[in-house]
C-alpha positions in Angstrom: 59.0 -17.3 -87.0 58.0 -15.3 -84.1 54.5 -14.3 -86.1 54.0 -17.8 -86.9 54.7 -19.1 -83.1 52.3 -16.0 -82.1 49.6 -17.2 -84.5 50.0 -21.0 -83.6 49.1 -19.9 -79.7 46.0 -17.6 -81.3 44.7 -20.2 -82.9 45.1 -22.9 -80.0 42.7 -20.7 -77.5 39.3 -21.5 -77.2 36.3 -19.5 -79.1 34.3 -17.5 -76.8 30.9 -19.4 -76.0 28.0 -18.7 -77.5 26.0 -15.9 -75.0 23.0 -15.6 -77.1 20.6 -17.6 -74.8 21.0 -14.5 -72.3 19.6 -12.3 -74.8 16.5 -10.6 -74.2 13.5 -11.1 -76.6 13.9 -7.4 -77.8 17.7 -8.0 -78.1 16.9 -11.4 -80.3 14.8 -9.3 -82.4 16.8 -6.5 -83.3 18.3 -6.4 -86.6 21.4 -3.6 -88.2 20.2 -0.4 -88.8 20.1 -0.2 -92.3 20.5 3.9 -92.6 23.3 3.2 -90.5 24.4 0.3 -92.6 24.4 2.6 -95.6 26.8 5.1 -94.0 29.9 3.1 -94.7 29.4 4.3 -98.6 30.0 8.0 -97.0 33.4 7.4 -96.0 34.4 6.9 -100.0 36.6 9.8 -101.0 35.0 12.7 -103.1 31.9 10.9 -103.0 28.7 12.9 -104.2 26.2 13.0 -101.4 22.6 13.0 -102.7 21.6 10.3 -100.3 21.6 10.7 -96.7 19.8 13.6 -94.8 22.7 15.4 -93.6 22.8 19.3 -92.7 25.2 21.1 -94.8 28.4 21.2 -92.7 29.3 24.8 -94.0 26.3 25.9 -91.9 27.6 24.8 -88.8 27.9 27.8 -86.4 31.6 26.8 -85.3 34.5 27.9 -87.0 37.0 26.3 -85.0 37.2 24.5 -81.4 40.3 25.5 -79.4 41.4 24.4 -76.0 44.3 24.6 -73.8 45.2 20.7 -72.4 47.2 19.5 -70.0 50.2 17.7 -71.0 50.6 14.0 -70.0 53.4 15.1 -67.5 51.5 17.7 -65.7 51.0 15.4 -62.3 53.4 13.3 -60.3 53.1 9.8 -60.1 53.4 7.7 -57.1 55.5 4.6 -56.6 54.5 1.3 -58.2 55.8 -0.9 -55.6 56.4 0.6 -52.3 59.1 -1.1 -50.1 59.1 -1.5 -46.2 61.6 0.6 -45.4 59.7 3.8 -45.3 60.9 5.2 -48.5 57.7 5.1 -49.8 56.7 7.6 -47.2 59.4 9.9 -47.7 58.8 10.3 -51.5 55.1 10.8 -50.9 56.0 13.8 -48.3 58.6 15.4 -50.8 56.6 15.2 -53.6 55.0 18.8 -55.1 51.1 18.5 -55.7 51.1 22.2 -57.1 49.3 22.6 -60.7 52.3 22.6 -63.3 52.2 25.1 -66.1 52.4 21.9 -68.8 49.5 22.7 -71.3 49.2 22.2 -75.3 47.1 24.2 -77.5 44.9 21.9 -79.5 42.9 23.7 -82.4 40.0 21.5 -84.4 39.4 23.1 -87.5 36.1 23.3 -89.4 37.5 21.4 -92.3 40.5 19.3 -92.7 42.4 19.8 -96.0 41.7 16.2 -97.4 38.9 14.8 -98.8 39.2 11.0 -97.1 36.8 11.0 -94.4 39.3 8.4 -92.1 41.7 10.9 -92.1 39.8 14.3 -91.0 39.9 15.4 -88.0 37.6 18.5 -88.0 34.4 19.7 -87.0 33.0 19.2 -90.3 33.4 15.1 -89.8 33.1 15.4 -86.0 29.5 17.4 -85.7 27.7 15.5 -88.8 25.6 12.4 -88.7 27.6 9.1 -88.3 27.7 5.4 -87.4 26.9 4.5 -84.2 30.2 3.3 -83.7 31.8 6.4 -83.6 34.9 8.4 -84.8 37.2 5.9 -86.6 40.7 7.2 -85.4 39.9 7.1 -81.6 37.7 4.0 -81.5 41.1 2.6 -83.0 43.0 4.2 -80.4 41.0 3.0 -77.6 40.7 -0.8 -79.2 44.3 -1.0 -79.4 44.7 0.2 -75.7 42.5 -1.9 -74.4 43.6 -5.2 -76.3 46.9 -5.0 -75.8 47.6 -2.5 -73.0 44.7 -3.0 -70.7 44.1 -6.8 -71.7 46.9 -8.4 -73.4 46.2 -11.7 -71.7 42.3 -12.0 -72.9 42.1 -16.3 -73.2 39.5 -16.5 -76.3 40.9 -16.5 -79.7 40.2 -13.4 -81.7 40.3 -11.3 -78.5 37.8 -8.8 -77.4 35.9 -5.9 -79.3 35.1 -2.5 -78.2 32.2 0.0 -78.9 31.7 3.2 -77.5 29.0 4.5 -74.8 27.5 7.8 -73.4 29.1 7.0 -70.2 29.5 3.7 -68.1 25.7 4.7 -66.8 24.8 4.2 -70.3 26.9 1.3 -70.7 25.2 -0.7 -67.7 21.6 0.6 -69.4 22.6 -0.9 -72.6 23.7 -4.3 -70.8 20.3 -4.3 -69.0 18.6 -4.0 -72.1 20.5 -6.6 -73.8 20.3 -9.3 -70.9 17.0 -8.6 -69.2 13.7 -8.6 -70.2 11.1 -6.2 -68.4 9.3 -8.3 -65.4 6.4 -6.6 -64.1 4.7 -8.3 -60.9 1.4 -9.2 -60.9 1.7 -9.2 -64.6 4.7 -12.0 -65.5 4.7 -15.2 -64.0 7.6 -15.0 -60.9 9.7 -17.6 -62.7 10.3 -15.5 -65.2 11.7 -12.9 -63.0 15.4 -12.0 -64.1 18.3 -11.8 -61.0 21.5 -9.7 -60.8 24.1 -10.7 -58.4 25.8 -7.8 -56.7 27.8 -7.3 -53.4 25.8 -6.5 -50.1 27.0 -3.0 -50.6 26.6 -1.8 -54.1 26.7 1.5 -56.6 23.4 3.0 -55.7 22.8 4.3 -59.4 22.5 0.6 -60.8 19.7 0.0 -58.0 17.5 2.6 -60.0 18.5 1.3 -63.5 17.7 -2.6 -62.5 14.8 -2.4 -60.2 12.3 -0.4 -62.7 12.7 -3.4 -65.2 11.7 -6.0 -62.3 15.1 -6.9 -62.0 15.8 -8.8 -58.4 18.8 -7.6 -57.0 20.6 -10.4 -55.2 23.2 -9.3 -52.3 26.4 -11.3 -52.2 28.5 -11.4 -49.1 32.0 -9.6 -49.3 35.1 -8.9 -47.1 37.8 -6.0 -47.6 39.0 -7.6 -50.9 35.8 -7.7 -52.5 32.8 -10.4 -53.2 33.2 -13.9 -51.1 33.6 -16.9 -53.4 32.7 -19.2 -50.7 30.9 -19.5 -47.4 28.1 -18.6 -45.9 26.3 -15.8 -48.1 29.0 -16.3 -50.8 28.5 -16.4 -54.3 28.6 -20.2 -54.4 26.2 -20.3 -51.5 23.8 -18.2 -53.0 23.7 -19.8 -56.2 23.8 -23.4 -55.2 21.1 -22.7 -52.8 18.7 -20.7 -54.9 15.1 -20.5 -53.9 13.0 -20.6 -57.4 10.0 -19.3 -56.2 11.5 -15.9 -56.1 12.5 -16.0 -59.6 15.0 -17.5 -62.2 18.5 -18.1 -60.5 20.4 -14.8 -61.3 22.0 -15.0 -64.6 24.0 -11.9 -64.5 26.4 -10.1 -61.8 27.5 -6.6 -61.6 30.7 -5.6 -59.5 32.9 -3.0 -59.3 36.2 -4.8 -58.6 38.9 -2.1 -58.5 38.4 0.7 -56.0 34.8 -1.1 -55.3 32.1 1.9 -54.8 31.5 2.4 -51.9 34.1 -0.2 -49.8 37.2 0.8 -51.6 38.6 -3.0 -51.9 40.7 -4.3 -55.0 40.0 -8.0 -56.1 43.0 -9.9 -56.2 43.9 -11.9 -59.3 43.4 -14.9 -57.3 39.8 -14.0 -55.9 38.6 -13.2 -59.6 40.0 -16.9 -60.7 37.5 -18.4 -57.8 34.4 -16.0 -58.7 35.1 -16.3 -62.5 35.0 -20.4 -62.1 31.8 -20.3 -60.2 30.0 -17.6 -62.8 31.3 -20.3 -65.6 29.7 -23.2 -63.1 26.2 -21.6 -63.1 26.3 -20.0 -66.5 26.7 -16.2 -65.0 26.9 -12.7 -67.2 29.8 -10.7 -65.4 29.2 -6.9 -65.7 32.5 -5.5 -64.6 32.1 -1.7 -63.7 36.0 -0.1 -63.3 36.0 3.5 -63.7 38.6 3.4 -61.2 41.0 0.4 -62.5 44.0 2.5 -62.8 43.5 3.7 -58.9 45.1 1.1 -57.0 47.2 2.3 -54.1 50.2 0.2 -53.2 51.1 2.6 -50.2 47.7 2.1 -48.3 48.8 -1.4 -47.0 52.1 -0.2 -46.0 51.2 3.2 -44.5 48.0 1.5 -42.8 50.5 -0.7 -41.1 53.0 1.7 -39.9 50.1 3.9 -38.3 48.8 1.1 -36.5 52.0 -0.4 -35.3 51.5 -3.5 -36.8 54.1 -5.4 -38.9 54.4 -3.9 -42.5 53.6 -6.6 -45.0 55.6 -7.9 -47.7 54.7 -6.4 -51.1 52.7 -8.9 -53.4 52.7 -8.7 -57.0 49.3 -8.0 -58.3 49.5 -9.1 -61.8 51.5 -12.7 -62.4 50.0 -13.0 -65.6 52.5 -14.1 -68.3 52.1 -11.2 -70.9 52.6 -7.9 -70.1 51.9 -4.5 -71.5 55.3 -3.1 -71.4 54.3 -0.3 -69.1 55.6 -0.6 -65.7 52.6 1.4 -64.3 50.0 -0.6 -66.0 51.6 -4.0 -65.3 51.6 -3.2 -61.6 47.8 -3.2 -61.3 45.7 -5.9 -60.6 44.1 -7.4 -64.0 40.6 -7.5 -65.2 38.0 -10.3 -65.3 38.7 -10.8 -68.8 42.3 -11.7 -68.2 40.6 -15.1 -67.0 37.5 -14.8 -69.4 37.9 -18.1 -71.2 34.3 -18.3 -71.8 33.3 -14.8 -73.4 30.8 -13.9 -70.5 32.7 -10.5 -69.3 31.2 -7.4 -70.0 33.4 -4.6 -69.2 32.4 -1.3 -68.6 35.2 1.8 -68.6 35.0 5.6 -68.9 36.5 8.8 -69.5 34.7 10.3 -66.8 37.1 9.8 -64.3 40.3 10.4 -66.7 39.2 13.3 -68.4 35.7 14.5 -67.2 32.2 13.5 -66.4 30.6 16.3 -68.8 32.5 14.4 -71.8 29.3 11.5 -71.0 31.8 9.1 -73.0 33.1 5.5 -72.4 33.6 2.2 -73.8 32.5 -1.6 -73.7 35.0 -4.4 -74.0 33.5 -7.8 -74.7 33.4 -10.5 -77.2 32.6 -9.7 -80.8 29.3 -11.5 -80.3 28.3 -9.5 -77.5 29.7 -5.9 -78.7 27.5 -6.3 -81.7 24.3 -7.0 -80.2 25.1 -4.0 -77.4 25.8 -1.7 -80.9 22.3 -2.3 -82.2 20.7 -0.6 -78.9 23.1 2.2 -79.7 21.8 2.5 -83.3 18.2 2.9 -82.2 18.7 4.9 -79.1 22.1 7.3 -78.2 24.0 6.7 -81.5 27.4 7.8 -81.3 28.6 10.0 -78.5 28.6 13.6 -79.2 31.0 14.9 -82.1 32.7 17.5 -79.8 33.4 15.1 -77.1 35.1 12.5 -79.1 37.1 15.1 -80.9 38.6 17.1 -78.0 39.2 13.7 -76.1 41.0 11.9 -79.6 43.2 15.4 -79.8 43.9 15.4 -75.8 44.8 11.4 -75.6 46.2 10.5 -78.9 48.4 13.6 -79.1 49.8 14.1 -82.4 50.9 11.2 -84.0 51.7 11.9 -87.9 53.3 8.6 -88.7 50.6 6.7 -87.0 47.9 8.6 -88.4 49.0 8.3 -91.9 49.8 4.5 -91.3 46.0 4.3 -90.4 44.4 6.1 -93.0 46.4 4.1 -95.6 44.8 1.4 -94.7 41.3 0.4 -96.3 38.3 1.0 -94.1 38.0 -2.7 -93.6 41.5 -3.0 -91.9 41.5 0.1 -90.2 39.5 -1.3 -86.9 42.7 -4.0 -86.3 45.1 -0.9 -86.9 47.7 -1.4 -83.9 50.2 1.3 -84.4 49.1 4.1 -82.0 51.7 5.3 -79.4 50.3 4.7 -75.9 53.1 6.5 -73.8 51.4 10.1 -73.5 48.1 8.5 -72.1 49.6 5.9 -69.7 51.6 8.7 -68.2 48.8 10.9 -67.4 47.1 7.9 -65.7 49.8 7.5 -63.7 50.2 11.1 -62.7 46.1 10.9 -61.6 46.7 8.0 -59.6 49.4 9.9 -57.8 47.3 12.8 -57.0 44.4 10.7 -55.6 47.1 8.2 -53.8 48.3 11.4 -51.8 44.7 12.9 -50.8 44.1 9.5 -50.1 47.0 8.9 -47.3 46.6 12.4 -46.2 42.8 12.0 -45.1 43.6 8.3 -43.6 46.2 10.0 -41.6 44.1 12.7 -40.0 41.2 10.0 -39.4 43.5 7.6 -37.7 44.8 10.4 -35.4 41.2 11.0 -34.2 39.2 7.6 -34.1 39.1 7.6 -30.6 37.7 10.1 -27.6 39.6 10.1 -24.8 37.9 11.3 -21.5 39.2 11.6 -17.9 37.0 10.9 -14.9 36.8 12.7 -11.3 38.3 11.0 -8.6 35.2 9.8 -6.3 37.7 10.2 -2.9 40.1 12.7 -1.6 42.8 10.1 -1.1 42.8 9.4 -5.1 43.1 13.2 -6.0 46.4 12.4 -7.4 44.9 10.0 -9.8 42.7 9.9 -12.7 41.2 7.3 -15.0 41.3 7.8 -18.7 38.9 5.7 -20.4 39.4 5.4 -24.6 36.1 5.3 -26.3 36.4 4.3 -30.4 34.5 6.4 -32.6 35.0 4.7 -35.9 37.5 2.2 -37.8 38.4 1.6 -41.2 40.6 0.2 -44.2 43.0 2.6 -45.8 41.5 2.6 -49.2 43.2 0.0 -51.8 41.7 1.8 -54.6 39.4 4.1 -55.8 37.9 7.5 -54.7 36.4 6.5 -51.3 36.7 6.1 -48.0 34.4 3.4 -46.3 34.2 4.4 -42.6 32.6 1.8 -40.2 30.9 4.0 -37.4 30.9 2.6 -34.0 27.3 3.8 -33.2 27.0 1.2 -30.4 29.5 3.1 -28.1 27.7 6.5 -28.2 25.9 7.5 -24.9 22.4 7.3 -26.5 22.7 4.2 -28.4 19.5 1.9 -27.6 18.3 4.9 -25.0 14.3 5.2 -25.0 12.9 8.1 -27.3 10.4 10.5 -26.2 7.8 8.6 -28.4 8.5 5.4 -26.8 10.5 4.6 -29.6 14.2 3.4 -29.3 17.3 5.2 -30.6 18.6 2.8 -33.2 21.5 2.9 -35.9 19.2 4.5 -38.3 18.8 7.1 -36.0 22.0 8.1 -35.1 23.3 7.6 -38.3 21.0 10.0 -39.9 20.9 12.5 -36.8 25.1 12.8 -37.6 25.0 13.4 -41.0 23.0 16.3 -40.2 24.7 17.3 -37.4 28.1 17.4 -39.7 26.3 20.0 -42.0 26.0 22.4 -39.2 28.7 25.3 -38.4 31.4 25.0 -37.8 31.9 21.3 -39.3 30.0 21.7 -42.7 31.1 18.6 -44.2 28.8 16.2 -46.0 28.9 12.3 -46.1 27.1 9.8 -47.9 25.4 7.3 -45.6 25.9 3.7 -45.9 21.8 3.3 -46.2 22.1 4.5 -50.0 24.6 2.0 -50.9 22.5 -1.2 -49.5 21.6 -3.8 -52.0 18.4 -4.4 -50.3 15.9 -3.0 -47.9 17.1 -5.8 -45.2 20.9 -4.9 -45.5 19.9 -1.2 -45.1 17.6 -1.9 -41.6 20.8 -4.4 -40.3 23.9 -2.6 -40.8 23.9 0.0 -43.9 23.2 2.5 -41.1 26.7 1.9 -39.5 28.7 3.2 -42.5 29.7 6.3 -44.4 31.5 6.9 -47.6 34.1 9.8 -47.8 35.4 11.0 -51.0 38.9 12.2 -51.0 38.6 13.0 -54.9 36.2 16.1 -55.1 37.4 18.9 -52.8 39.6 21.2 -53.8 43.4 20.5 -52.6 43.7 23.4 -50.0 40.8 21.7 -48.5 41.4 17.6 -47.8 42.9 18.3 -44.9 40.6 21.0 -43.1 37.6 18.9 -44.0 38.9 15.9 -43.0 39.8 17.4 -39.7 36.3 19.1 -39.7 34.6 16.0 -40.1 36.3 14.4 -37.1 35.8 17.3 -34.8 32.0 17.1 -35.6 32.0 13.4 -34.7 33.8 14.1 -31.4 31.2 16.4 -30.7 28.3 14.2 -31.5 29.8 11.7 -29.1 28.9 14.2 -26.7 25.5 14.5 -27.2 23.9 12.7 -24.2 20.2 14.5 -23.9 17.4 12.4 -26.2 15.5 15.4 -26.9 18.7 17.3 -28.3 19.0 14.4 -30.4 15.4 14.5 -31.3 15.7 18.0 -32.7 18.2 17.3 -34.7 16.6 14.2 -36.4 13.3 16.9 -36.5 15.3 18.8 -39.3 15.4 15.8 -42.2 12.3 16.9 -43.9 13.4 20.8 -43.7 16.8 19.8 -45.3 17.0 22.2 -48.3 20.2 22.1 -50.6 20.0 26.1 -50.9 20.6 26.3 -47.0 24.0 24.3 -47.4 25.7 26.8 -49.8 28.8 27.0 -47.4 28.9 22.8 -47.1 31.7 21.1 -48.4 31.2 17.7 -49.9 33.1 14.6 -48.9 30.0 12.7 -49.6 29.4 13.2 -53.6 26.2 11.2 -53.3 24.8 13.0 -56.3 27.3 11.4 -58.9 29.4 8.9 -58.9 
C-alpha cells in the first residue's frame, strides 16, 4: 500500500524541463563514444576478451594496495542545534580534539576470487580501462547517498542522476563546455557573448576558467547570507534591466551556497526559493558548487552574540522540508537548490577534496538525467573516469565492509545495478559529522581571538598640569567580521579608513589608497615575528571595478589548513601584526614595504604559516 502511494506521489511530480536549448554547439554535436559503449560487454562473466585494446592486468606492477584508514568515529561531532543557555559553549570547551588511534587496515588485492566484473574490488579491475561512468559499486553508493540522504526532496519525476568527475574544478570545466560556446572579442558578434552570474565576490579559480572562453562574469550584490534576490544590483535587478549591447542576457549562474567562498555565508531555504524563482522566470541554469555543504556551524550565531553582549537569537530550523534523510546531522543542515528544482535546471558539484583529500581528484555531479548524459559525453572524450587508485581506495574507505549489500548489489543485472539502494550510509555520515565538529571548534577559537583584538586602544598625554590625573583613551576599530556560518574561511572587513596614513600624500604625488594599504599589510604580515599569509579580497572580486571599489577592504582567513596546535598562535600573530601596522605613520616606511611586491618570492617565505590558502580552494 505504502509503495503504491509512493508511486502515485512520484508520478504526480512534473518531468524535468528540456534544457537542450542551453547546450553549446559542440555539446549538441556530441555522440556516445562507440568504444565506451562497447565496454558493457566486458562485464559478462568469463567473456573471452579479444576485442578491447587492454594491457594485460598480470603485468601491472602492483600486487596489492594497502592503507590504514580512519574509522568513522575518529573525530567528535559538535551539536546540531545549539541552545541559548550556554550549554553549547561548555560542550565545545570540554571536547577533546586530539587524534584518536582508531583506524582500519584496507587491503585491495590484485585479483578478487570472482569472474564477475561487477563484484570485483581489485586492482586488475580498478586499474584497467573502463567506462567513463566509473567504478559501479562506488557510483551506486554515491548515487544512493545523493538521492536518498542529501536530496530526498527533489521535486521532479524520476529524481536526479549522478556522474563522477575528477574533482569540482573538472566538474565546472565540463559545465562550461556543455552550456557555453567560446566567444572571441573582435571575431564573434557581441550579441552572442555568453554571460554567467555570480556574487560580487566569488571563488577566483572559476574566473580563470570562464574568462578564456569569453564568458562575461556578471556580478550580483550579496549580503551576509549570500546572493541578493531583490533590490539594487540584485539578481532580479540585473536580469530585468539587462543591457543587450553587452551580450546575451546571462543564462548561467555560478554560486557556492553553503560556506560561501570567500564570504562564508549559508543560504537559507527561503532565500533559495526566491533565487530559484527568479532563475526559472529568466531561464537561468544554476551551477551550485558545494564543497563545504556539511560544514554548517550552528554555534556561530550564538557565540557571536555572546561575544558582543547581544541578545542570543532563537535557534532556527534550517531544513523545514517534509521528507528527511533519517540522519539528524544531515537533516539539521540547510538543503540544496536541488530541493526546490522543479524545472531540472540545477547542476550541483560535489567533491571528495574536503571530505577525504584534494589529491584524490574525485567528485561528482548531481543533476537531471538529460544534463548528466551530456556531461558524461564530455568525460568520454576527455578525462574519462577518475583514477582507478582513487576510486577503489575511496570505495573501501567510505563504504566499509558491507557483505550483505555487496551480495545484493552483485545479484542484480547490470541494467538494474545503478538504481540499487541497499547500501548503509551510517559510517560515512558519522565521518562527515566528525569533520564538522573539528572545523567548527577551530572556527570558534579563531573568532574569539580576533574578537578580542579588533580594536586598538591609545592613551593620550594630558596637555595641562591640572589634567595630570586624567587620561583620554581612544578606541580605533581595526576590522569587523561575521562569525562564519559555514565553510573553511573567515571573511574579514579591514577598516583601513581608520589607518593614520589613509588618503595621505605619497612621495610621488600619489594618494595612499585602500589597495596600497591592503597590499602593504599583506606583505607586512609575512615578516618576522608575525609570519602569517592571508588571501586579499582583491583576488576574489568578480570584476576589476569591484576590485578597485571595495575588494581591497577584505581578507580571507582560512582556519582549516594550519596544524591544530598552530591555530591559536597564528590567529594571535595576525592580530599583533595588524596592531603593529596601524602604528606606522611614516609614508616612506609604508612605501618601503610596498617596494617588496616585485621582489616577493616563495622561497623567501619558508617560515610563513598559511591562513590564506590562496593557491588552492
